[in-house]
N, C-alpha and C positions, 0 to 999 in steps of 0.2 A: 513451564512450557512458554510461550511468552506474555506479555504485561500489554495491555491493554492502555496503548501509549496516547488513546484520545478518547474524548468523547465525540460523539457522532449524531445530525439530527438531519432527518431528509426531508429537506426543505420543499421540494418538489418531484414528482417523479412521474411521469404519463407513459410508458413503456416505451418512445421513441429517446428519452432524454429524464436525464438524474441532475439535480443539484444539494449535496451534501453540505452543508455546515461542520469543520471541526476545530473544537478547542483543544491545545495540546499540553499537555500535562507536562510541564518544566523539564527541560534535559530528557526528556522522553522519547524512545527509539520504535518503532513498527517494525513486523518482522519485513523478511526478505520478500515481496510479491511482484505478481505481476497484478493486471487488472481483464485478464479473460483475451482471447483474439484476437475479436474485433471488437472491443469499446477502446476511443481515443476520449480523452479528458485535457484538461484544465484547469491548472491548481492556480486559485489567487490565492496570494498569500499578502491579508488583507492587515496583520498586524504580527509583528517578533520576527525571528530569522528561524529557516530551515537548512541543513544540509542533505543534499540529497545526495546517494550511493547508489551507481548502477552497475548491474551487473551481466554478466550471460552465462549463459547454460549448453549444456553441451548434451545432457541424460546423464553425464556421469560427475561432473563437476558443475559448479556455481564459482564463477571468477568474476573479482574485481575490475573494471574496466574505468571508472570514473569519478568523481566526487565532484560536486556542485552549491557552491554555496549562496543561498536567497536568501533577499533582505528585502523586507517589504515597503513601499508595496512592488511588487512582480506578477507574472504568469509565468509559470512549467508549464510547458509541454507535456503530453502524457502520452507519447504514441501508440498503438493497439502493439500487445506485446512486452511494453520495453516492465525490465524487470528490475525493482529498485528498492530500497527503503530510505524515507525519512528518519531524522531526526530533531527534535527541535531542540533550540537554543537553550543551554542552559545559565543564557546570561539574562535571557526575555523574563519577566515575569508573565506575558502572556503571548502566545502564539495563536492565531486564528487564523483558518485558511477554506475558502469557499472551493470546493470539487465539484465540476460541470463535467458529466459523461454521456456520449452519443455513439452506438444505441445505449441503453444500462447495461450496466456489469450483470452478467447472467450468474456468473460464479468469480472466484480470484483464487489465484491457485498462490498457495505458501510455500517459498522455498524454503526445508529444514537442513541445513550442512551435516549438523551433529546426528539426525536421525536419519541420514541421508534418505532422503522423503520428500514429494511432494505432496502439500497438504492443500485438498480442492473443498473450497466453503463455501458457504452461499451469498448471497450478493450483500444482504443485511450483515454481515458478519463485523466486517472489517478486518485492516491488516493483522492478523495473530490467530493463532488457533486456538479454537472456544474450547474451553475447558471440560463441555459436555460432548463425549463424543458421538452424542447420536446427530448432533449438529455439524457432524464431517459428513460432505456429500460421499469424495472418494478417497486412498490413497495410494499414491505412486511412487514405489520404491526406485531410488536409483539404480540402473548398471554399473556394473565393477569396472573400478579403475584399470 
């Protein structure tokens, strides 16, 4: 499925907001995902570099819309409903980011074009499909093209 691209540590969560530190594996890519319909966030890239790919989804197809290159130090705005994927630079030996979401992420949607499905995962999962199927909240098949 999808490999875990980063280690994550929840530094703070109070039900209103959460702050998560992530250390990325060199050159690793997370799955295409969003943070739910209500959570907005900021990703503070502290060390290293990330390539962010943004997408749109119409219920049938996942379409790439833009690619952004981020180099530390910088802040990446993540509006509610944004579908994206991040890749750590293969040239950076360390990539570290701090993620701040308000309100807390209730669940995330992982977009799986190969399986033509969207997998809903809990807030503590990360941007990948968990190996343990019991950790999956729901699976939504895509409409036929």
